[in-house]
Wavefront OBJ file of the C-alpha trace (Angstrom):
o trace
v -36.803 39.947 -13.742
v -35.742 36.578 -12.349
v -33.823 34.210 -14.626
v -35.335 30.804 -15.348
v -34.047 28.015 -13.098
v -32.664 24.825 -14.627
v -31.382 21.908 -12.559
v -28.809 19.414 -13.719
v -28.919 15.913 -12.249
v -25.518 14.454 -13.091
v -22.086 13.345 -11.982
v -18.968 15.400 -11.473
v -15.894 15.515 -13.699
v -12.763 16.399 -11.761
v -11.176 17.595 -15.008
v -13.909 20.223 -15.408
v -14.866 19.236 -18.961
v -18.142 17.363 -18.579
v -20.903 16.600 -16.098
v -22.049 19.160 -13.580
v -19.126 21.499 -14.384
v -20.081 21.678 -18.058
v -23.756 22.096 -17.280
v -23.413 24.930 -14.785
v -20.999 26.943 -16.914
v -23.286 26.530 -19.921
v -26.335 27.566 -17.929
v -24.529 30.683 -16.709
v -23.399 31.590 -20.225
v -26.949 31.304 -21.545
v -28.696 33.327 -18.873
v -30.345 30.745 -16.638
v -29.769 30.049 -12.957
v -28.251 26.589 -12.558
v -28.992 24.280 -9.653
v -27.445 20.831 -9.297
v -28.103 17.371 -7.935
v -24.906 15.305 -7.824
v -25.431 11.600 -8.523
v -21.815 10.434 -8.606
v -18.303 11.720 -8.013
v -15.786 10.666 -10.641
v -12.018 10.779 -10.774
v -11.749 11.868 -14.381
v -9.340 13.719 -16.623
v -8.676 14.100 -20.344
v -7.358 10.537 -20.574
v -10.292 8.720 -19.006
v -12.466 7.886 -16.018
v -10.335 6.410 -13.236
v -12.896 5.921 -10.456
v -16.613 6.402 -9.849
v -18.242 6.854 -6.437
v -22.063 6.810 -6.554
v -23.736 9.241 -4.168
v -26.016 7.350 -1.736
v -29.602 7.210 -2.960
v -31.045 9.027 0.060
v -28.602 11.902 -0.490
v -29.638 12.158 -4.148
v -33.289 12.239 -3.032
v -32.548 14.963 -0.468
v -30.772 17.113 -3.066
v -33.603 16.719 -5.574
v -36.259 17.474 -2.959
v -34.396 20.616 -1.908
v -34.202 21.978 -5.451
v -37.701 21.027 -6.610
v -39.453 22.193 -3.453
v -37.641 25.521 -3.089
v -36.527 26.700 -6.538
v -39.223 25.058 -8.724
v -37.039 24.727 -11.850
v -38.555 25.337 -15.250
v -36.412 22.635 -16.811
v -34.483 19.567 -15.726
v -31.390 18.256 -17.513
v -30.003 14.825 -16.727
v -26.526 13.438 -17.235
v -24.914 10.442 -15.571
v -27.556 8.940 -13.281
v -25.618 5.869 -12.252
v -28.257 3.479 -10.922
v -31.702 2.230 -12.002
v -33.134 3.610 -8.774
v -32.005 7.140 -9.590
v -33.320 6.828 -13.163
v -36.736 5.854 -11.783
v -36.586 8.653 -9.195
v -36.024 11.273 -11.888
v -38.821 9.835 -14.010
v -41.250 9.954 -11.079
v -40.307 13.364 -9.685
v -39.570 15.297 -12.886
v -42.309 14.121 -15.256
v -44.409 17.082 -16.365
v -41.503 19.537 -16.437
v -39.324 20.356 -19.418
v -37.037 17.335 -19.213
v -33.872 17.022 -21.296
v -32.398 13.530 -20.954
v -28.771 13.099 -21.930
v -28.460 9.326 -21.351
v -24.808 9.302 -20.364
v -23.626 5.722 -20.836
v -20.219 6.034 -22.468
v -17.639 8.750 -21.761
v -15.632 10.453 -24.518
v -12.716 8.237 -23.448
v -14.796 5.098 -24.035
v -15.413 4.335 -20.337
v -18.748 2.589 -19.760
v -20.824 4.535 -17.231
v -24.126 2.628 -17.227
v -25.074 -0.991 -16.590
v -27.672 -2.951 -18.548
v -30.113 -2.342 -15.689
v -29.618 1.416 -16.043
v -30.162 1.222 -19.794
v -33.364 -0.758 -19.236
v -34.582 1.822 -16.716
v -33.999 4.596 -19.254
v -36.050 2.740 -21.856
v -38.869 1.798 -19.506
v -39.172 4.789 -17.211
v -37.305 7.931 -18.261
v -37.519 8.188 -22.051
v -41.345 7.949 -22.037
v -41.608 11.122 -19.900
v -38.736 13.089 -21.477
v -39.343 16.232 -23.512
v -36.255 15.362 -25.543
v -33.390 12.880 -25.344
v -29.902 13.565 -26.697
v -27.985 10.280 -26.991
v -24.806 9.974 -28.978
v -24.669 7.255 -31.613
v -23.464 4.521 -29.228
v -26.094 5.437 -26.635
v -28.806 5.587 -29.286
v -27.947 2.032 -30.319
v -27.897 0.835 -26.694
v -31.372 2.290 -26.148
v -32.758 0.363 -29.124
v -32.597 3.303 -31.566
v -35.713 5.192 -30.433
v -36.873 7.797 -32.941
v -39.256 10.703 -33.200
v -39.081 14.482 -32.743
v -38.131 14.006 -29.092
v -34.852 12.234 -29.912
v -31.796 14.117 -31.185
v -28.768 11.940 -31.902
v -25.683 14.034 -31.195
v -22.451 13.698 -33.134
v -20.149 16.182 -31.393
v -19.454 18.818 -34.018
v -17.790 19.405 -37.357
v -14.980 21.560 -35.981
v -11.577 19.882 -36.501
v -10.248 19.570 -32.941
v -9.346 16.990 -30.328
v -10.701 19.295 -27.611
v -14.197 17.854 -27.550
v -14.512 16.299 -24.095
v -17.871 17.465 -22.737
v -19.616 18.324 -26.005
v -22.605 16.079 -25.258
v -23.146 17.589 -21.816
v -22.695 21.088 -23.188
v -25.178 20.520 -26.014
v -27.895 19.110 -23.772
v -27.355 21.837 -21.169
v -27.637 24.515 -23.845
v -30.778 22.850 -25.171
v -32.316 22.886 -21.688
v -31.373 26.546 -21.208
v -33.008 27.631 -24.457
v -36.138 25.603 -23.701
v -36.286 27.292 -20.300
v -36.222 30.667 -22.055
v -39.306 29.612 -24.031
v -37.808 28.539 -27.361
v -39.471 25.771 -29.345
v -37.684 22.423 -29.467
v -36.522 23.027 -33.042
v -35.200 26.504 -32.261
v -33.597 25.370 -29.015
v -31.871 22.484 -30.798
v -30.490 24.778 -33.489
v -29.267 27.336 -30.963
v -27.667 24.628 -28.804
v -25.800 23.250 -31.825
v -24.574 26.727 -32.735
v -23.397 27.272 -29.153
v -21.423 24.019 -29.113
v -19.788 24.910 -32.423
v -18.861 28.323 -31.040
v -17.235 26.753 -27.977
v -15.409 24.116 -30.014
v -13.939 26.878 -32.150
v -12.953 28.830 -29.040
v -10.913 25.940 -27.640
v -9.795 24.114 -30.776
v -6.112 24.963 -30.363
v -5.824 24.480 -26.599
v -3.301 22.060 -25.136
v -4.909 21.149 -21.828
v -4.154 17.665 -20.533
v -2.660 14.604 -22.229
v -5.832 13.239 -23.839
v -8.949 14.637 -25.472
v -9.103 18.155 -24.114
v -12.200 19.985 -22.852
v -14.638 21.869 -25.007
v -14.197 25.521 -24.048
v -16.131 26.637 -20.989
v -14.748 30.170 -20.918
v -16.916 32.981 -22.152
v -14.766 36.114 -21.996
v -11.256 36.924 -23.209
v -9.328 38.746 -20.455
v -7.604 41.959 -21.443
v -3.830 42.084 -21.079
v -2.917 42.583 -17.438
v -6.255 41.419 -16.034
v -4.845 38.089 -14.859
v -1.533 37.392 -13.218
l 1 2 3 4 5 6 7 8 9 10 11 12 13 14 15 16 17 18 19 20 21 22 23 24 25 26 27 28 29 30 31 32 33 34 35 36 37 38 39 40 41 42 43 44 45 46 47 48 49 50 51 52 53 54 55 56 57 58 59 60 61 62 63 64 65 66 67 68 69 70 71 72 73 74 75 76 77 78 79 80 81 82 83 84 85 86 87 88 89 90 91 92 93 94 95 96 97 98 99 100 101 102 103 104 105 106 107 108 109 110 111 112 113 114 115 116 117 118 119 120 121 122 123 124 125 126 127 128 129 130 131 132 133 134 135 136 137 138 139 140 141 142 143 144 145 146 147 148 149 150 151 152 153 154 155 156 157 158 159 160 161 162 163 164 165 166 167 168 169 170 171 172 173 174 175 176 177 178 179 180 181 182 183 184 185 186 187 188 189 190 191 192 193 194 195 196 197 198 199 200 201 202 203 204 205 206 207 208 209 210 211 212 213 214 215 216 217 218 219 220 221 222 223 224 225 226 227 228
């Protein structure tokens, strides 16, 4: 039996906590095959975003065409899209599929990742065709506080930890994975929240990096002697 295919359309995080890295590890943990379309390359660590290099539009189009035409994903999950043109592209090409929009505008560190034009494109083009959107509180305000059953405002988690970089990406990726498996939106949302809590607990005492550490993206505990 083939696993469902879910594609993430997002940026990279060189620290491995958020973006495409978070999405693909979450997809793998939850039993879906992850494909990816990279929209931007960031120089990022636990202390912040130090540089952003948008992927040329034609390369984003080529990646998306390759995935949609060959793998026919059940669900699409978006993260950092970067430009209004890419937001409109996703709205045009992915409408009609299960579409989880994580409107990444502000990083955990506070770095602003979306211009006013990008925010306007979300409001005008992408949110109207989304199955569900998962903004955090700042993003929800920037979007004009849209409401309804298709909007879930995320708040990280109630686990006491500073290792929460990537929780928004992880939640929306888990939500997309459960929707791809056929869960209802309510069930998928509950299961995604439980998954994020589980991973926050797993990494709550880590000391990785000098800033806000990553939410755990490991899913097995090696036995003694299995790693050097």
